[in-house]
N, C-alpha and C positions, 0 to 999 in steps of 0.2 A: 575276818573281822574280829578284833579283840573285844570280847564282851565286857571284860572288866574295865577297859579304858572307856568304852561307851557309857557304862554305868557311872564311872567317875565323872565323865563330862556332864551328866545330868544330876550329879550329887545323890546317887542312890548307893547306899553303903554296902548292901549285901543282896545276894540273890535269894529268891524265895520260890517255892513251888507255885506253879500257875494257879492263880485265884483272883477273885474280884478285887480284893483289897490291894494286892500287888499290882494288878493292871491299872487301877485308879492312881496309885502312887507313881508308877512309871509314866503315865500319861501327863499327869500334873507337873512332875519334875521336868519332863521333856519341854513342855511349854514355858516353864520358868527359865530354862537355861539355854534353849536353842531358838533363835529368832526366825521369823518368817521374813524373807528378803529376796529381792530380785536384782541385786547389785551386779552379778556376773553378766546379765543381759546388757547392762549399760557400760560395763567395763570391757566388752568385746570378747568375753571368754565363753566358749561353747559349753553348754550343759549337756552332758551325756548320761543317760540312765544306766550306769554301770555301778554295781554295789561297791566295788573297791574304790572307785573314784568318789562316790558319795561319802564313803567312810572317811577318806583322806580329807575331803573338804570340810565336812561337818564336825567330825570328831578330832582329827589331828590338827587341822588349821583353825578349829574353833569358829567356824562360820555358821551361817544358816542356809536357807534355801526356800524354794516354793514347794507346792504340794507334792509333785512327783518325787522330789528329792527327800523331803522330810518324811512323808508317809512311806515312801519306798524303803528308806533305811530303817524306820521304826518297825515296819513289817518284818524285816530281816532280824531285828533284835528280838521281837516277840517270838518269832519262829524258833530261834536258837535257844530261847529261854523255855521252850516247851509248850507255848500257847498254840492252840488250834485256830488258825486265822488265815485270811486271804485278802487280797486287794480287790477293791470294787470300784467301778466307774460311776461318776456322778455328772449330772447335767445341770447347768445353771439357768435360772429364768432370765430372759432378756427384756429390755424395756418395752419391746413390741408384743410381749406376751408369749412369744415362742421360747423354745428351749435351745440352749447351745448344743453343739454336736456331742456325741458320746466321747468319753475320755477327757472332757474339759477339766475335770477334777478327779483326784484320787482320794479314796478313804479306805479304811480297813474295817473288816467285820471279824469279830472274835467270837467263837463258839465256846461257851464256858458255863459249866455247872447247869446245863440244860437250858441256857438262855443265849441270846445273841446280843453282842454289844457293838455299837458304832464307835470307832476310835478315829480321831482326826487331829493330828498334830501339825497339819499343813494347811490350815484354812485361813490363818491370819487371826481375825477376831472371831472366835467360835467357842464352843463348850470346852472348858478346861478339864472336864472329867468325861470318861466314856459314858455313853447313853444306852440304855436298854432299848432294843428294837421291839417295842410293844405298841399296839394300836391305840392311838389317842391318849397315851399315858403321859401326862405332863410331868416333866422333871426339871429340877433346878440344878444349875451349875454356877456356883457362887451367887451372884445377884441377877442372873438371867434365867428366863424360863424357856424350856424347849419341849417339843413334842415330835414324835415320829408317827407319820400318818400314811397309811397304805394307799397306793395309787393303782387301783385295778391290779393287773398282772405285770405292770411296768416296773414297779419298785416301791420305794418309800420316800415321802417328802420329809425333810428336816425343816421344821419351823422354829422361829425364834421370836421371843417377846420380851419387852422390858417390864410389863406389868401383869403378865399372865392372862390378859384379856384379848389384846389385839396382836395377832401373830403375822410374821412375814415369812414367806417361803424362801429358804436359803439355797437348797439344792435337792434334786431328785436322784437318789442312788438306787442302783440295781443290786439284787442279791447274787447276781451271776459272778462266778469266780473269774478273776482276771490275772494276767501275768504282767510283769514290768515291761516287757517288750511291746505289749499292745499300746502302751501310753506314749511310745516314742514319736509317732507322727504328730500328735497334738503337742508334745513337748517342743518339737521343732517349730511348729506354728507359733507357739507362745513367745519364742525367742526371736523369730525372724519376720513375722507378718506385721506390717504397719498398723493393722487394725487390732492387734493384740493389746489389751490394756496394760500388760506388763511392760510394754515399750513406751508408755506414756510418761514415765518418770520414775526416779529411784524411790524406793519405799522399804522401810524395815520396821517391824513391830514385834513386840515381845510382851508376854504376860508378866506381871509382877505380883508379889504376895497381896497387894492391896489395890490392884488395878491393871494398868497397861501403859506402855510407853511406845510412841510411834514417831518415826522421823521420816519426813519427806524433804524434797528439795527446797520447800518454802518454810517449813516450821517443824518444831519439836512439840509434840502434844503429850502431856502427861496426865493420865487419869488416875487419881488416887482417892480411894474411899468416897467415890461419887462426885468428886470435884475435878474439873477439867482446867488445866493450865496450858496456854499456848505461848510458845517462844518463837517469834519470827526470826528467820536466819538472815544474816547480813549478806552472805555470798557463798560460793561453793566451798571456799576454805572453811567457813563456819560449819558447813554440812559435815565435812570430814573431821573437824574437831569434835562435834557432837556425836558422830558415829563412833569414834574411839572412846569418848568419855562415857557414853551411855550403853554402848553395845560391845566395847572392847574389840572393835574391828578396824584394822588399818587397810588402806587401799593396797598396800604392798603385799598383803596376804592373798590377793586375788590371783 
């Protein structure tokens, strides 16, 4: 993995010693320049959790990916830059109140300056900055409120709020160290099982300096400075026009 090419992809001009400020900058720049997307699943291209393949797709082909790809590659970048970090497994709450299986989601925990930070560049719409793993400590990430809440000996809940009063549980992550290979079975499920929500339709989303842009098969949604604009698509050709126009991705790069 060429670290300098990776940093150029996310518009980070220079390396720095591992520190909270540099970690915050890397995290934010990653979300601004690399989208969350599930296009390969709908283009019939198998996603393999191999660092070299992830690097080629995301850095050289200037694509995006979903959590296992984005956080898996970001973990490699942080490690090679000298950060003490490891991959962690997270479980999502389901509509019936139960939790998804282990390895439903991947996040990263970074040990830094006597503290632990939660990093996640592969969630879609989530915190744009790393969060400190501190009990009930409310934190802001741009205009969203977050808190990390201890769940017995199971792990920690990540909660999100629009107003700082009413919080929604996003996922439950464990502090146990994981390796990339452990996520492979669930990665296969997300691509192949009809019940996987990633198979329901194409979706791509990316943070912007003043909000977020999201493209589905039905519409382009642009959130800018608190205002939401929806553009309904005419057909599939319109989807690919918007895909290239807003995310600089052509189907031929798949």
